[in-house]
C-alpha positions in Angstrom: -22.2 16.2 -29.9 -21.1 18.6 -27.0 -22.9 21.6 -26.0 -21.4 25.1 -26.5 -20.1 25.2 -22.7 -18.6 21.6 -22.5 -16.6 22.4 -25.8 -15.3 25.5 -24.0 -14.7 23.5 -20.7 -12.6 20.7 -23.0 -10.7 24.0 -24.6 -9.8 25.4 -21.6 -8.4 22.0 -20.2 -6.7 21.6 -23.5 -4.7 25.0 -23.0 -3.2 23.9 -20.0 -2.4 20.0 -21.0 1.3 20.7 -21.9 2.1 22.4 -18.3 0.0 19.7 -16.5 1.9 16.6 -18.2 5.4 18.2 -17.7 4.7 18.9 -14.2 3.9 15.1 -13.5 6.7 13.7 -16.0 8.9 15.8 -13.6 7.4 14.6 -10.6 7.1 11.0 -11.7 11.0 11.1 -12.4 11.8 12.4 -9.0 10.0 9.7 -7.3 11.4 6.8 -9.3 14.6 8.4 -8.6 13.5 8.2 -4.7 12.0 5.0 -4.5 15.4 3.3 -6.0 17.1 4.1 -2.4 13.8 3.6 -0.4 13.8 1.0 2.1 11.5 -2.0 1.2 11.7 -1.3 -2.4 13.2 -3.9 -4.4 13.0 -2.6 -8.1 11.5 0.4 -9.8 10.4 0.0 -13.1 10.8 3.6 -15.0 12.4 3.9 -18.6 13.6 7.7 -17.4 16.3 5.7 -15.1 19.4 5.4 -16.3 20.0 1.9 -15.9 17.0 0.6 -17.9 17.5 -1.3 -21.4 15.3 1.4 -23.1 17.3 4.5 -21.8 19.2 5.2 -24.9 15.4 5.1 -26.8 14.6 7.2 -24.0 16.8 10.0 -25.0 16.0 9.5 -28.7 12.3 9.5 -28.6 11.2 11.1 -25.5 13.6 14.2 -24.9 10.9 15.7 -22.5 10.6 12.7 -20.2 8.7 9.1 -20.7 5.5 10.1 -18.7 3.6 9.6 -15.4 3.5 6.3 -15.1 5.7 3.9 -12.8 5.8 0.9 -10.8 8.0 -0.6 -8.1 8.2 -3.8 -6.1 8.5 -4.3 -2.7 9.4 -6.7 -0.1 6.8 -9.6 0.6 3.8 -10.3 -1.3 0.6 -8.9 -1.7 -0.2 -8.5 2.2 2.6 -5.8 2.1 1.2 -4.2 -1.1 -1.9 -3.7 0.5 -0.7 -2.2 3.7 1.3 0.4 1.4 -1.9 1.2 -0.4 -4.0 1.5 2.6 -1.5 3.4 4.4 -1.2 6.1 1.6 -2.9 9.6 2.1 -2.7 11.3 -0.8 -3.0 8.7 -3.7 -6.3 7.6 -4.7 -6.9 3.7 -5.1 -8.2 4.2 -8.7 -7.1 1.9 -11.9 -6.8 5.1 -14.5 -4.0 6.9 -15.4 -3.2 10.2 -16.3 -5.5 12.0 -13.7 -4.7 15.2 -12.2 -4.7 13.4 -9.0 -2.0 10.7 -8.1 -3.5 7.2 -8.1 -2.0 4.3 -6.8 -3.0 0.5 -7.7 -1.8 -3.4 -7.3 -1.9 -4.6 -11.0 -2.3 -8.4 -9.8 -5.2 -7.8 -8.4 -6.9 -5.0 -10.5 -5.6 -4.5 -14.0 -4.4 -8.2 -14.2 -6.8 -10.0 -12.1 -8.1 -12.1 -14.7 -4.7 -13.3 -16.5 -3.5 -16.5 -15.5 -0.8 -16.2 -12.8 1.9 -17.8 -14.8 1.3 -15.4 -17.7 0.8 -12.7 -15.5 4.1 -13.1 -13.8 6.0 -14.0 -16.8 4.8 -10.7 -17.9 6.5 -9.1 -15.1 3.4 -8.4 -13.2 3.9 -9.8 -9.5 2.3 -10.0 -6.1 4.4 -7.6 -4.9 4.2 -4.8 -7.6 2.6 -1.3 -7.0 1.8 0.9 -10.0 1.5 4.9 -9.5 0.1 7.5 -11.8 1.4 10.6 -10.8 -1.1 13.8 -11.0 -0.1 17.3 -9.9 0.2 17.1 -6.3 3.7 19.0 -4.7 6.3 16.0 -5.6 7.3 16.4 -2.2 4.0 15.4 -0.6 4.2 12.5 -2.8 7.4 10.9 -1.8 6.7 11.5 2.1 3.4 9.9 1.5 4.9 7.0 0.3 7.6 7.1 2.6 5.6 7.1 5.5 3.2 4.4 3.8 6.2 2.2 3.0 7.6 2.6 7.0 4.0 2.2 8.4 3.6 -1.3 6.1 6.8 -2.9 7.8 
């Protein structure tokens, strides 16, 4: 059972949830689109992009966007991923999702670390994958941060 003050804080947070999620979805879409042409990025996984097999379903079931989670793959392997993650300044290295802060992880070594390599790779979680959960920071700042981290890693 929550105290009255904690209940009040929960309600205050819920009042702005639609606006926060809307901003995160717009930012995730822009970042996904940007990454499709970024150097050293070999694949972007985001159903809101026009070339994904799920794109028709997105328009039908998610008319306001698909969410703030996306992943992408880069040239090289785990060493490249580590350099990129270490090079970001705005993203926090936390495996959560849906935070007000933008988060970055390497799923192969965090969320899927106990999955056998063969099963993990069959599921599409490679050593060169990075997952983002987009927060409320300015989208141009997030794009610039990813660009500088990727450039510095190579």
